[in-house]
Residue frames as qw, qx, qy, qz and C-alpha x, y, z in Angstrom:
[[0.325, 0.002, -0.545, 0.773, 6.27, 1.86, -30.45],
 [0.195, -0.728, -0.637, 0.164, 3.64, 3.08, -27.97],
 [0.171, 0.744, 0.122, 0.635, 2.96, 6.85, -28.36],
 [0.542, -0.829, -0.016, -0.140, 2.93, 7.37, -24.57],
 [0.837, -0.310, 0.142, 0.428, 6.33, 5.73, -24.26],
 [0.549, 0.436, 0.200, 0.685, 7.66, 7.83, -27.11],
 [0.127, -0.877, -0.108, -0.452, 6.35, 11.04, -25.46],
 [0.701, -0.703, 0.087, 0.086, 8.03, 10.13, -22.16],
 [0.814, -0.010, 0.197, 0.547, 11.25, 9.28, -23.98],
 [0.340, 0.645, 0.165, 0.665, 11.31, 12.64, -25.80],
 [0.362, -0.881, -0.040, -0.303, 10.45, 14.56, -22.63],
 [0.819, -0.497, 0.110, 0.264, 13.24, 12.76, -20.75],
 [0.698, 0.233, 0.181, 0.653, 15.77, 13.53, -23.47],
 [0.088, 0.793, 0.119, 0.591, 14.81, 17.21, -23.42],
 [0.597, -0.796, 0.003, -0.100, 15.08, 17.32, -19.63],
 [0.847, -0.259, 0.131, 0.445, 18.54, 15.78, -19.69],
 [0.518, 0.484, 0.153, 0.689, 19.69, 18.44, -22.14],
 [0.125, -0.835, -0.065, -0.532, 18.57, 21.31, -19.92],
 [0.762, -0.625, -0.122, 0.115, 19.86, 20.04, -16.56],
 [0.722, -0.097, 0.011, 0.685, 23.59, 20.59, -17.26],
 [0.197, 0.585, 0.165, 0.770, 22.85, 24.08, -18.56],
 [0.455, -0.806, -0.141, -0.350, 21.12, 25.05, -15.35],
 [0.816, -0.455, -0.052, 0.354, 23.97, 23.61, -13.28],
 [0.595, 0.231, 0.100, 0.763, 26.48, 25.55, -15.37],
 [0.056, -0.752, -0.159, -0.637, 24.59, 28.81, -14.86],
 [0.662, -0.738, -0.111, -0.064, 24.56, 28.29, -11.09],
 [0.808, -0.230, 0.033, 0.542, 28.29, 27.60, -11.04],
 [0.396, 0.481, 0.137, 0.770, 29.02, 30.72, -13.12],
 [0.302, -0.825, -0.141, -0.456, 27.05, 32.89, -10.71],
 [0.762, -0.643, 0.016, 0.073, 28.97, 31.46, -7.76],
 [0.780, 0.234, -0.050, 0.578, 32.39, 31.85, -9.43],
 [0.378, -0.704, -0.112, 0.591, 34.51, 34.45, -7.61],
 [0.440, 0.867, 0.132, 0.194, 35.18, 37.67, -9.54],
 [0.273, -0.878, 0.383, 0.085, 38.35, 38.49, -7.62],
 [0.621, 0.545, -0.563, 0.009, 41.56, 37.17, -9.26],
 [0.909, -0.207, -0.346, 0.105, 43.01, 34.04, -7.63],
 [0.590, 0.163, -0.360, 0.704, 46.17, 35.83, -6.52],
 [0.077, -0.327, 0.214, -0.917, 44.08, 38.41, -4.62],
 [0.612, -0.422, -0.514, -0.428, 41.15, 36.36, -3.32],
 [0.635, -0.330, -0.576, 0.396, 42.60, 35.49, 0.10],
 [0.216, -0.052, -0.219, 0.950, 43.41, 39.13, 0.84],
 [0.341, -0.278, -0.295, -0.848, 39.96, 40.24, -0.34],
 [0.663, -0.402, -0.604, -0.184, 38.19, 37.61, 1.76],
 [0.523, -0.221, -0.526, 0.633, 40.10, 38.75, 4.86],
 [0.028, -0.159, 0.050, -0.986, 38.61, 42.28, 4.62],
 [0.117, -0.547, -0.814, 0.154, 35.49, 42.86, 6.70],
 [0.055, -0.748, -0.316, -0.581, 32.94, 45.63, 6.75],
 [0.301, 0.048, -0.516, 0.801, 33.96, 48.09, 9.49],
 [0.348, -0.221, 0.016, -0.911, 30.43, 49.52, 9.77],
 [0.309, 0.111, 0.840, -0.432, 27.66, 48.12, 11.97],
 [0.099, -0.293, -0.797, -0.519, 24.63, 46.62, 10.21],
 [0.091, 0.390, 0.555, -0.729, 22.34, 49.12, 11.93],
 [0.349, 0.722, 0.597, -0.022, 19.04, 50.34, 10.50],
 [0.031, 0.910, -0.058, -0.410, 20.64, 53.77, 10.01],
 [0.239, -0.488, 0.675, 0.499, 23.62, 52.41, 8.05],
 [0.382, 0.284, 0.844, 0.246, 21.40, 50.18, 5.89],
 [0.255, 0.856, 0.409, -0.185, 19.12, 53.17, 5.15],
 [0.058, -0.802, 0.336, 0.490, 22.18, 55.21, 4.15],
 [0.330, -0.182, 0.828, 0.415, 23.24, 52.36, 1.87],
 [0.380, 0.578, 0.721, 0.039, 19.79, 52.25, 0.32],
 [0.157, 0.914, 0.099, -0.360, 19.87, 55.99, -0.40],
 [0.136, -0.624, 0.600, 0.481, 23.26, 55.57, -2.12],
 [0.408, 0.107, 0.878, 0.225, 22.12, 52.43, -4.00],
 [0.327, 0.715, 0.618, 0.008, 19.11, 54.29, -5.39],
 [0.102, 0.976, 0.056, -0.184, 20.85, 57.64, -5.90],
 [0.060, -0.856, 0.455, 0.236, 24.51, 58.64, -6.09],
 [0.384, -0.336, 0.833, 0.214, 25.83, 55.14, -6.84],
 [0.622, 0.337, -0.245, -0.663, 23.00, 54.47, -9.34],
 [0.174, -0.161, 0.971, -0.009, 23.12, 50.71, -8.56],
 [0.531, 0.389, 0.588, -0.471, 19.35, 50.58, -9.00],
 [0.469, 0.594, -0.303, -0.579, 19.72, 51.33, -12.72],
 [0.447, 0.347, -0.798, -0.210, 21.18, 47.87, -13.36],
 [0.127, 0.020, -0.945, 0.301, 20.36, 45.81, -10.28],
 [0.378, -0.520, -0.602, -0.473, 16.78, 47.09, -9.95],
 [0.362, -0.556, 0.253, -0.704, 15.01, 48.55, -6.94],
 [0.914, -0.284, 0.038, -0.289, 14.23, 44.99, -5.83],
 [0.327, -0.653, 0.680, 0.068, 17.88, 43.91, -6.19],
 [0.871, 0.141, 0.465, -0.078, 16.99, 41.09, -8.60],
 [0.527, -0.266, 0.556, 0.585, 19.49, 42.18, -11.22],
 [0.270, 0.400, 0.606, 0.632, 17.46, 43.81, -13.93],
 [0.042, 0.241, 0.191, -0.950, 16.53, 47.46, -13.76],
 [0.423, 0.534, 0.624, -0.382, 12.88, 48.20, -14.48],
 [0.423, 0.769, -0.074, -0.473, 13.64, 50.09, -17.68],
 [0.001, -0.463, 0.821, 0.335, 15.77, 47.30, -19.21],
 [0.846, 0.175, -0.141, -0.484, 13.93, 44.95, -21.53],
 [0.759, -0.268, 0.592, 0.030, 14.67, 41.26, -20.83],
 [0.804, 0.305, 0.425, 0.282, 16.87, 39.85, -23.59],
 [0.344, 0.930, 0.009, 0.128, 18.19, 43.27, -24.61],
 [0.304, -0.828, 0.469, 0.052, 21.50, 42.93, -22.76],
 [0.802, 0.405, -0.429, 0.097, 24.55, 41.10, -24.08],
 [0.341, 0.384, -0.695, 0.504, 26.82, 39.19, -21.73],
 [0.330, -0.276, -0.811, 0.397, 26.27, 38.45, -18.03],
 [0.274, -0.774, -0.375, -0.430, 23.23, 40.07, -16.42],
 [0.111, -0.603, 0.433, -0.661, 23.68, 42.26, -13.34],
 [0.232, 0.033, -0.909, 0.346, 23.92, 40.20, -10.16],
 [0.571, -0.540, -0.429, -0.445, 20.69, 39.17, -8.40],
 [0.021, 0.436, -0.607, 0.664, 21.26, 40.26, -4.81],
 [0.741, -0.255, 0.200, -0.588, 18.26, 38.26, -3.55],
 [0.851, 0.185, -0.491, -0.030, 20.00, 34.96, -4.43],
 [0.668, -0.686, 0.241, -0.158, 20.83, 33.48, -1.02],
 [0.937, -0.001, 0.126, 0.327, 23.37, 31.01, -2.42],
 [0.491, 0.624, -0.049, 0.605, 25.28, 33.91, -3.99],
 [0.312, -0.839, 0.147, -0.420, 25.00, 35.95, -0.77],
 [0.854, -0.477, 0.204, 0.021, 26.46, 33.04, 1.23],
 [0.880, 0.209, 0.111, 0.412, 29.27, 32.45, -1.29],
 [0.385, 0.649, -0.051, 0.654, 30.61, 36.03, -1.43],
 [0.493, -0.457, -0.403, 0.622, 32.34, 37.78, 1.45],
 [0.011, 0.957, 0.183, -0.226, 32.02, 41.50, 2.12],
 [0.359, -0.620, 0.428, 0.551, 35.69, 41.87, 1.21],
 [0.427, 0.173, 0.731, 0.503, 35.11, 40.30, -2.22],
 [0.186, 0.821, 0.526, 0.119, 32.19, 42.64, -2.89],
 [0.196, -0.900, 0.060, 0.386, 34.24, 45.63, -1.77],
 [0.454, -0.292, 0.594, 0.596, 37.05, 44.53, -4.12],
 [0.351, 0.496, 0.689, 0.396, 34.55, 44.48, -7.01],
 [0.016, 0.951, 0.294, -0.092, 33.30, 47.98, -6.13],
 [0.313, -0.784, 0.291, 0.450, 36.93, 49.14, -6.15],
 [0.281, -0.363, 0.721, 0.519, 38.15, 47.25, -9.25],
 [0.636, 0.315, -0.276, -0.648, 35.09, 46.35, -11.29],
 [0.768, -0.033, 0.628, -0.122, 34.23, 42.85, -12.49],
 [0.018, 0.409, -0.712, -0.571, 36.12, 41.65, -15.56],
 [0.015, -0.140, -0.930, -0.341, 33.87, 40.21, -18.24],
 [0.022, -0.704, -0.698, 0.129, 30.81, 42.13, -17.03],
 [0.131, 0.753, 0.210, 0.610, 29.51, 45.69, -17.29],
 [0.571, -0.784, -0.201, 0.140, 30.34, 46.28, -13.61],
 [0.425, 0.684, -0.208, 0.555, 32.80, 49.19, -13.50],
 [0.473, -0.141, -0.524, 0.694, 34.92, 50.38, -10.55],
 [0.211, -0.843, -0.378, -0.320, 33.02, 52.76, -8.26],
 [0.558, -0.787, 0.013, 0.264, 35.66, 53.57, -5.61],
 [0.126, -0.488, -0.404, 0.763, 36.86, 56.38, -5.56],
 [0.076, 0.181, 0.494, 0.847, 35.28, 57.65, -8.79],
 [0.403, -0.508, -0.474, -0.596, 31.68, 57.55, -7.53],
 [0.726, -0.631, -0.226, -0.154, 31.76, 56.40, -3.90],
 [0.103, -0.698, 0.621, -0.341, 34.06, 56.89, -0.94],
 [0.349, 0.113, -0.921, 0.132, 35.14, 53.71, 0.84],
 [0.196, 0.120, 0.695, -0.681, 32.72, 54.43, 3.69],
 [0.609, 0.287, -0.010, -0.739, 29.84, 54.92, 1.25],
 [0.555, 0.251, -0.744, -0.276, 30.76, 51.65, -0.49],
 [0.124, 0.002, -0.917, 0.378, 30.54, 49.81, 2.84],
 [0.411, 0.232, 0.418, -0.776, 27.11, 51.36, 3.42],
 [0.641, 0.304, -0.386, -0.590, 25.94, 50.19, -0.01],
 [0.422, 0.173, -0.890, -0.006, 27.18, 46.68, 0.81],
 [0.172, 0.090, 0.766, -0.613, 25.18, 46.67, 4.04],
 [0.597, 0.330, 0.108, -0.723, 22.10, 47.44, 1.95],
 [0.569, 0.331, -0.669, -0.346, 23.03, 44.79, -0.65],
 [0.148, 0.087, -0.944, 0.282, 23.30, 42.23, 2.17],
 [0.414, 0.151, 0.509, -0.739, 19.78, 43.16, 3.31],
 [0.654, 0.261, -0.366, -0.608, 18.38, 41.69, 0.06],
 [0.518, 0.167, -0.838, -0.026, 19.50, 38.23, 1.17],
 [0.105, -0.029, 0.769, -0.630, 17.70, 38.31, 4.51],
 [0.081, -0.456, -0.874, -0.148, 14.25, 36.82, 5.04]]
């Protein structure tokens, strides 16, 4: 058998093994975290605050301070705080807020539900009312949404 053909055959086989894994990861990221029996109600909730520069700045201050979101999601919103070594975490990584597909798939109401109830199967704990008021949570979400904008 020709060595070039064999190399292409092996490379193709390896590629086919990795493609389904990458599709699976994408689907897991896009899977709703709100229980099925509550998803419609969560999706119907909208952010009552305007997406003004002032509100987004308030959300940023909370994200980086009181709410300590930055510790897990990073200052850049990419889902890994600067002091966390890659590979050191077990289970799902913190959400990457710069992922536009994820931003488009999740409603503000779903994200608010997660801030209020946590995210089962992840390290995301409830933050309302233990850490944030509802108004502060909406401000944080305005800032989180800013990561998905060009």
